[in-house]
C-alpha positions in Angstrom: 275.4 114.8 -143.6 271.7 115.5 -143.2 269.4 113.1 -141.4 266.5 112.1 -143.5 263.4 110.8 -141.8 261.7 107.7 -143.0 258.2 107.8 -144.3 257.0 105.7 -141.4 258.5 108.3 -139.0 256.7 111.1 -140.8 253.4 109.2 -140.7 253.8 108.5 -137.0 254.5 112.1 -136.2 251.5 113.4 -138.1 249.3 110.7 -136.7 250.4 111.7 -133.2 249.5 115.3 -134.0 246.0 114.2 -135.1 245.6 112.2 -131.9 246.7 115.1 -129.8 244.2 117.4 -131.6 241.4 114.9 -131.1 242.2 114.5 -127.4 242.2 118.2 -126.9 238.9 118.5 -128.7 237.4 115.7 -126.6 238.7 117.2 -123.4 237.3 120.6 -124.1 233.9 119.2 -125.1 233.8 117.0 -122.0 234.7 120.0 -119.7 231.9 122.1 -121.4 229.5 119.3 -121.0 230.2 119.0 -117.3 229.1 122.7 -116.8 225.4 122.8 -117.5 223.7 126.1 -118.3 224.0 127.9 -115.0 225.8 130.8 -113.4 229.2 129.1 -114.1 228.4 128.8 -117.9 228.4 131.7 -120.4 227.2 131.5 -124.0 229.6 133.8 -125.8 228.0 135.1 -129.0 231.0 137.5 -129.7 234.1 136.8 -131.7 237.6 136.4 -130.4 238.5 138.8 -127.5 235.0 140.2 -127.4 235.0 141.5 -131.0 231.5 141.8 -132.5 231.1 139.8 -135.7 228.2 138.3 -137.7 227.7 134.5 -137.1 228.3 133.7 -140.8 231.7 135.5 -140.7 232.7 133.6 -137.5 231.6 130.2 -139.0 233.1 130.6 -142.4 236.3 132.2 -141.1 236.7 129.5 -138.5 236.2 126.8 -141.1 238.8 128.4 -143.3 241.3 128.6 -140.4 240.7 125.0 -139.5 241.4 123.9 -143.1 244.7 125.9 -142.9 245.6 124.5 -139.5 244.8 120.9 -140.7 246.9 121.4 -143.8 249.8 122.8 -141.8 249.5 120.0 -139.3 249.8 117.4 -142.0 252.8 119.2 -143.5 254.6 120.1 -140.2 258.2 119.1 -139.9 259.3 119.1 -136.3 257.6 118.0 -133.1 257.0 121.5 -131.8 255.3 122.5 -135.0 253.2 119.4 -135.0 252.1 120.0 -131.3 251.5 123.7 -132.1 249.2 123.0 -135.0 247.5 120.1 -133.0 246.6 122.6 -130.2 245.4 125.1 -132.8 243.3 122.5 -134.7 241.8 120.9 -131.5 240.9 124.2 -129.9 239.6 125.7 -133.1 237.5 122.7 -134.0 236.0 122.6 -130.5 234.9 126.3 -130.6 233.7 125.9 -134.2 231.5 122.9 -133.2 230.1 124.9 -130.3 229.2 127.8 -132.7 227.6 125.5 -135.2 225.6 123.5 -132.7 224.7 126.2 -130.1 225.1 129.5 -132.0 227.7 130.5 -129.5 230.9 129.4 -127.8 230.4 127.9 -124.4 232.7 129.6 -122.0 233.0 128.7 -118.4 235.7 130.9 -117.0 234.4 134.4 -116.5 236.6 137.0 -114.8 235.2 140.5 -114.6 238.3 142.2 -115.9 239.1 139.6 -118.7 237.1 138.3 -121.6 235.3 135.0 -121.0 237.2 131.9 -122.1 237.3 128.1 -122.1 239.8 125.3 -122.4 239.7 125.5 -126.2 240.8 129.2 -126.0 243.7 128.1 -123.8 244.7 125.5 -126.5 244.5 128.2 -129.2 246.8 130.5 -127.1 249.3 127.7 -126.3 249.3 126.6 -130.0 250.0 130.2 -131.1 252.7 130.6 -128.5 254.4 127.4 -129.5 254.2 128.2 -133.2 255.7 131.7 -132.6 258.6 130.3 -130.6 259.2 127.7 -133.2 259.3 130.2 -136.0 261.5 132.6 -134.0 263.8 129.7 -133.2 264.0 128.6 -136.8 264.7 132.2 -138.0 267.5 132.5 -135.3 269.0 129.2 -136.3 269.0 130.1 -140.0 270.7 133.5 -139.2 273.4 131.6 -137.2 273.8 129.2 -140.0 274.1 132.0 -142.6 276.7 133.9 -140.4 278.7 130.7 -140.0 278.7 130.0 -143.7 279.8 133.6 -144.5 282.5 133.4 -141.8 283.8 130.1 -143.2 283.9 131.5 -146.7 285.8 134.6 -145.6 288.4 132.4 -143.7 289.1 130.4 -146.8 
């Protein structure tokens, strides 16, 4: 027998995801605000991982990705999926707001051998990692379920 989740449970899960995304956005913006333009602050005009792109491409592409992340966040099923899309949405929104307001993404962690990054970039990486592990886990579970069903059918 399959467990069906109540509508209230689904609403609470999705609301929690929106709250997590909002908290991550606020945390990133407050950290960036605490680093005024100085030696510890870098205005990154490039795209992800140092790729060179036009500002219009970065803004419109970022906006499209945010719409997709938001849609998936509202349609996510399990907690890991919800948290993954919340991290992607919160981090993506924060970097998009930076690009729209300042013409660049405000990065504060610059290591000579690694591209500059900020807390929003960490959120994006964590969200992508969680989403990948969730998808691989789901694929593995469906393979196990299919093999069990075929085994049960062959035993009968």
